[in-house]
Structure formats: structure tokens, C-alpha cells
C-alpha positions as CSV (number, residue, x, y, z in Angstrom):
1,X,94.7,32.2,-206.1
2,X,93.2,32.9,-202.8
3,X,94.5,32.0,-199.3
4,X,92.6,28.7,-199.2
5,X,93.9,27.5,-202.6
6,X,97.4,28.7,-201.8
7,X,97.5,26.8,-198.5
8,X,96.0,23.7,-200.2
9,X,98.6,23.8,-202.9
10,X,101.4,24.2,-200.3
11,X,100.1,21.1,-198.4
12,X,99.8,19.1,-201.6
13,X,103.4,19.9,-202.6
14,X,104.7,19.2,-199.1
15,X,102.9,15.8,-199.1
16,X,104.3,14.8,-202.4
17,X,107.8,15.9,-201.3
18,X,107.6,13.9,-198.1
19,X,106.4,10.8,-200.1
20,X,109.4,11.2,-202.4
21,X,111.8,11.5,-199.5
22,X,110.3,8.3,-197.9
23,X,110.8,6.3,-201.1
24,X,114.4,7.7,-201.4
25,X,115.3,6.8,-197.8
26,X,113.9,3.3,-198.3
27,X,115.9,2.7,-201.5
28,X,119.1,4.1,-199.9
29,X,118.9,1.7,-197.0
30,X,118.3,-1.6,-198.8
31,X,117.8,-3.0,-202.3
32,X,115.5,-5.8,-201.2
33,X,112.1,-5.1,-202.8
34,X,110.0,-6.4,-199.9
35,X,112.0,-4.4,-197.4
36,X,111.8,-1.3,-199.5
37,X,108.0,-1.7,-199.7
38,X,107.6,-2.3,-196.0
39,X,109.8,0.6,-195.1
40,X,108.5,3.1,-197.6
41,X,104.8,2.4,-198.3
42,X,103.2,3.1,-194.9
43,X,104.9,6.5,-194.5
44,X,104.6,7.4,-198.2
45,X,100.9,6.7,-198.0
46,X,100.7,9.1,-195.0
47,X,102.5,11.7,-197.0
48,X,100.2,11.3,-200.0
49,X,97.3,11.6,-197.6
50,X,98.6,15.0,-196.7
51,X,98.8,15.9,-200.4
52,X,95.2,14.7,-200.9
53,X,94.1,16.8,-197.9
54,X,95.7,19.8,-199.5
55,X,93.9,19.2,-202.8
56,X,90.6,18.8,-200.9
57,X,91.3,22.0,-199.0
58,X,92.0,23.9,-202.3
59,X,88.9,22.7,-204.1
60,X,86.3,22.7,-201.3
61,X,84.8,26.2,-200.6
62,X,83.5,24.9,-197.3
63,X,86.9,25.6,-195.8
64,X,86.9,29.3,-197.0
65,X,88.4,31.3,-194.2
66,X,89.7,28.2,-192.4
67,X,93.0,27.8,-194.3
68,X,95.1,29.5,-191.7
69,X,93.7,27.2,-189.0
70,X,94.4,24.1,-191.0
71,X,97.9,25.3,-191.8
72,X,98.5,26.1,-188.2
73,X,97.4,22.6,-187.1
74,X,99.6,21.0,-189.8
75,X,102.7,23.0,-188.8
76,X,102.0,22.4,-185.2
77,X,101.7,18.6,-185.7
78,X,104.9,18.5,-187.8
79,X,106.9,20.5,-185.2
80,X,105.6,18.5,-182.3
81,X,106.6,15.1,-183.8
82,X,109.9,16.6,-185.1
83,X,110.6,17.6,-181.5
84,X,109.8,14.0,-180.4
85,X,112.3,12.8,-183.0
86,X,114.9,15.2,-181.6
87,X,114.3,13.9,-178.1
88,X,114.6,10.2,-179.3
89,X,117.8,11.0,-181.2
90,X,119.3,12.8,-178.2
91,X,118.5,9.8,-176.0
92,X,120.1,7.5,-178.7
93,X,123.1,9.7,-178.8
94,X,123.6,9.6,-175.1
95,X,123.0,5.9,-174.8
96,X,124.8,4.5,-177.8
97,X,127.0,7.4,-179.0
98,X,125.4,7.1,-182.5
99,X,122.9,9.0,-184.6
100,X,122.2,6.2,-187.1
101,X,119.1,6.8,-189.2
102,X,118.7,10.2,-187.7
103,X,117.3,11.8,-190.9
104,X,115.0,8.8,-191.5
105,X,113.5,8.9,-188.1
106,X,113.1,12.7,-188.3
107,X,111.3,12.5,-191.6
108,X,109.1,9.6,-190.5
109,X,107.9,11.4,-187.4
110,X,107.5,14.7,-189.3
111,X,105.3,12.9,-191.8
112,X,103.1,11.4,-189.1
113,X,102.9,14.8,-187.4
114,X,102.0,16.5,-190.6
115,X,99.2,14.1,-191.3
116,X,97.8,14.2,-187.8
117,X,97.9,18.0,-187.8
118,X,96.2,18.3,-191.2
119,X,93.4,15.8,-190.2
120,X,92.8,17.6,-186.9
121,X,92.8,21.0,-188.7
122,X,90.3,19.8,-191.3
123,X,88.1,18.3,-188.6
124,X,88.3,21.5,-186.5
125,X,87.4,23.6,-189.6
126,X,84.4,21.4,-190.5
127,X,83.2,21.5,-186.9
128,X,83.3,25.3,-186.8
129,X,81.6,25.5,-190.2
130,X,78.8,23.2,-188.9
131,X,78.5,25.4,-185.8
132,X,78.2,28.5,-187.9
133,X,75.5,26.8,-190.0
134,X,73.6,25.9,-186.9
135,X,73.8,29.4,-185.6
136,X,72.5,30.7,-189.0
137,X,69.7,28.2,-188.8
138,X,68.9,29.3,-185.3
139,X,68.8,33.0,-186.3
140,X,66.6,32.1,-189.3
141,X,64.1,30.3,-187.1
142,X,64.1,33.1,-184.5
143,X,63.5,35.6,-187.3
144,X,60.7,33.5,-188.7
145,X,59.1,33.2,-185.3
146,X,59.2,37.0,-184.9
147,X,57.6,37.4,-188.3
148,X,54.9,34.8,-187.5
149,X,54.1,36.8,-184.4
150,X,53.9,40.0,-186.5
151,X,51.4,38.2,-188.8
152,X,49.3,37.3,-185.8
153,X,49.3,40.9,-184.6
154,X,48.6,42.4,-188.0
155,X,45.8,39.8,-188.4
156,X,44.1,41.0,-185.3
157,X,44.5,44.7,-186.3
158,X,43.1,44.0,-189.8
159,X,40.1,42.1,-188.3
160,X,39.3,45.1,-186.1
161,X,39.5,47.7,-188.9
162,X,36.2,49.5,-189.4
163,X,36.9,50.8,-193.0
164,X,38.5,49.4,-196.1
165,X,41.2,52.2,-196.1
166,X,42.0,51.2,-192.5
167,X,42.6,47.6,-193.7
168,X,44.7,49.0,-196.5
169,X,46.9,51.0,-194.1
170,X,47.6,47.9,-192.0
171,X,48.4,45.8,-195.1
172,X,50.9,48.5,-196.3
173,X,52.5,48.6,-192.9
174,X,52.7,44.8,-192.7
175,X,54.2,44.2,-196.1
176,X,56.7,47.0,-195.6
177,X,57.8,45.6,-192.2
178,X,58.0,41.9,-193.3
179,X,59.6,42.4,-196.7
180,X,61.8,45.4,-195.9
181,X,60.7,46.9,-199.2
182,X,60.6,50.7,-199.3
183,X,57.3,51.4,-201.0
184,X,53.9,49.7,-200.9
185,X,50.4,50.6,-202.1
186,X,47.0,49.1,-201.8
187,X,44.9,50.0,-204.9
188,X,41.2,49.5,-205.7
189,X,40.7,48.7,-209.4
190,X,37.3,49.2,-211.0
191,X,36.0,49.8,-214.5
192,X,36.3,53.5,-214.0
193,X,40.0,53.4,-213.1
194,X,42.2,52.7,-210.1
195,X,42.3,54.5,-206.7
196,X,45.0,54.1,-204.1
197,X,43.5,53.3,-200.7
198,X,46.9,53.6,-199.0
199,X,50.1,54.5,-200.8
200,X,53.8,55.0,-199.8
201,X,55.1,54.6,-203.4
202,X,57.0,57.6,-204.7
203,X,59.2,56.2,-207.5
204,X,56.1,55.4,-209.7
205,X,53.5,58.0,-210.7
206,X,49.8,57.5,-210.2
207,X,49.2,56.6,-213.9
208,X,51.8,53.9,-213.9
209,X,50.6,52.6,-210.6
210,X,47.1,52.3,-211.9
211,X,48.3,50.3,-215.0
212,X,50.4,48.1,-212.7
213,X,47.4,47.4,-210.5
214,X,45.3,46.5,-213.5
215,X,48.0,44.0,-214.6
216,X,48.2,42.5,-211.1
217,X,44.5,42.0,-211.1
218,X,45.0,39.1,-213.6
219,X,46.9,37.1,-211.0
220,X,45.2,34.3,-208.9
221,X,43.5,35.8,-205.9
222,X,45.4,35.4,-202.6
223,X,48.7,34.3,-204.2
224,X,51.7,36.5,-203.4
225,X,53.9,36.8,-206.5
226,X,57.6,37.7,-206.3
227,X,58.7,40.0,-209.2
228,X,62.5,39.5,-209.0
229,X,62.9,40.0,-212.7
230,X,60.6,43.0,-213.2
231,X,56.9,43.7,-213.5
232,X,54.4,43.1,-216.3
233,X,54.3,46.8,-217.1
234,X,57.1,49.3,-217.7
235,X,58.4,51.0,-214.5
236,X,61.4,53.2,-213.9
237,X,64.8,51.5,-214.1
238,X,65.6,52.0,-210.5
239,X,62.7,49.7,-209.5
240,X,64.5,46.3,-209.1
241,X,61.4,44.3,-208.3
242,X,58.9,43.6,-205.6
243,X,55.9,41.5,-204.6
244,X,52.2,41.8,-205.5
245,X,48.9,40.0,-204.7
246,X,45.2,40.3,-205.5
247,X,43.7,40.8,-202.0
248,X,40.0,40.7,-203.0
249,X,38.1,40.6,-206.2
250,X,34.3,40.4,-206.4
251,X,34.1,40.8,-210.2
252,X,33.1,44.5,-210.1
253,X,36.1,45.7,-208.2
254,X,39.4,44.3,-207.1
255,X,41.8,45.3,-204.3
256,X,45.4,44.6,-205.1
257,X,48.6,45.3,-203.1
258,X,52.1,45.9,-204.5
259,X,55.5,46.5,-202.9
260,X,58.4,47.9,-204.8
261,X,62.1,48.0,-204.0
262,X,65.2,49.4,-205.5
263,X,67.4,46.8,-203.9
264,X,67.2,43.0,-203.5
265,X,63.8,41.7,-204.5
266,X,64.3,38.1,-203.3
267,X,61.7,36.8,-200.8
268,X,62.2,33.4,-199.0
269,X,59.4,30.9,-199.6
270,X,58.5,30.8,-195.9
271,X,58.2,34.6,-195.9
272,X,56.0,34.5,-199.0
273,X,53.6,32.1,-197.2
274,X,53.4,34.5,-194.2
275,X,52.6,37.3,-196.6
276,X,49.8,35.2,-198.0
277,X,48.4,34.9,-194.5
278,X,48.3,38.7,-194.3
279,X,46.6,38.9,-197.7
280,X,44.1,36.3,-196.5
281,X,43.2,38.2,-193.4
282,X,42.8,41.4,-195.5
283,X,40.6,39.6,-198.0
284,X,38.2,38.3,-195.4
285,X,37.9,41.8,-193.7
286,X,37.5,43.7,-197.0
287,X,34.9,41.2,-198.2
288,X,33.0,41.7,-194.9
289,X,33.2,45.5,-195.1
290,X,32.1,45.5,-198.7
291,X,29.1,43.3,-197.9
292,X,28.1,45.5,-195.0
293,X,28.4,48.6,-197.3
294,X,26.2,46.9,-199.9
295,X,23.6,46.0,-197.3
296,X,23.5,49.6,-196.1
297,X,23.0,50.8,-199.6
298,X,20.1,48.4,-200.2
299,X,18.4,49.4,-197.0
300,X,18.4,53.0,-198.1
């Protein structure tokens, strides 16, 4: 049982105990059913509301880490209203010389204070949770904006590259930066085999990388595929996953990119879309460079 569940259980027990005391006080003061109901039900309902709030706190993980705050508010509310009861009783004692119904008044006000404190504590905890969620969303949007700016910068760099291996180098840098994955390679796959145009992969040998590139070639061109459950070919166990894409395929040769990681291979959907923009920029530039190279060969 963690702190949140323990605090919730304590509140639930306290609420049930207060409800029982309210009923006991009402029965002790009169045997008229209507009077008992009018005296006991309102405060018993408040006490049961405290118990319900305790159950809610124990079961809802939203309040994880906020149990101390809720408990503090509950204790504070109870003590504050109990202090009010003490002042009222002191005034009654001075004015009338009697402390009639002292325990009843004290429990009534303590019940009200406990309920008020719990409700304020839960509201405070929820407000802080919403604030943290908004802060996380703000950070996510700022991170996405930074990545989108990176896509724009890499797009310009790719468009200005004069050679295919230059495009490959920018793609390797872009995917490594945007995914945080440790190793990336751009591989040209032809009938004669596979050749790495740019390569920072060290956990996979060249033969396995070539087989992986040939398997990736079967994917739809331009789509970035997240391999969070492994790749279509056997790789060392330390490779947890990665991403891959067919950058360009003219039928005779295909250029593919693959990133590997030994850690978390998860990629958010918005990040995957940004990676596809990088791949699209590279596809256009590689296609242009290949066409220019083919034209030069024909002119010779």
C-alpha cells in the first residue's frame, strides 16, 4: 500500500467513524425518529462524503504524490472548526455556566471541517495536476516547434547538397538528432549488393546491414516505419529497435535509411511525420542528382 492508498484508507475510516458518532449522538439525545433523522442525517452525510473522498483518493492515480497535501488540508479543516467549537463552548460556559452538548457540537463542527478540508485538498491537488499537464503540453509543443525548425534547416541543407553521399550525410545527422538514436546508416541497394553511403552503425556488421537494407527496400517508399519490436532480419540482441524508410527507389537501385538504438525505440506520431518530411526532401534531391548523373552519362 503506497502513501496515496494509505491516506485514502485513513480518510475513509475517519469518515465512517464520524458518521457512526453522529448517529450515536442523535440516538442518545432523543428517541423520536424524525428528530433523530434531522439531527443525524445531515452531519452523517458529510462524514460519509469524507469517506467517499478517501476511497476516491485511494483509487485514483491522478492524485499520486498529492496525498500529503490532501491530508494536510483535511487535518487543517478539522482543527480549524474544532477550534471554532472550543471558542463557542468557552463563550457558552462564560455566559451560561454550562457545557451542554459540548461533545455533540465539537463533533459536528469537526465533521464540517474535515469535509471542507478534504474537498479543498482534492480541488487543490487536481488544480496542480492540471497545471503540470499544461506545463508538459507546453514543453511538448516547444520541443515540436524546435524539431520542425530543424526539419526546415535540414531540408535546405539537403536541397543544396551536390552529391548523393552529401545528402546521405545530412539524412544521417537529421535522424540521429531528431530521434536520439545512436546509430544511423543510409544504404544504396542494387542487384550487385548494398553499399553504405553514410554510416555511423557499429553494433551491426556490414553483411547484416546489407541484408537489413534489402529487407527495408520492400517497405512503401517515403513511409517511416518504427521497429519497436525488432527488425525483419536477425540483429544482435542489444539492438532494441529503431526506424527505417525507403528514401528513393527507381527500380534499378534503392536508397534506404535505418536508425538503430539499444534503448527506447518508441517514436511519437508527430515526430514520425517530421521524419517523413526529411525523407521526402532527401528523395527529391537524390532523384534530381541521379537524373543529372544519368544525363551526363548519356552525353558522353
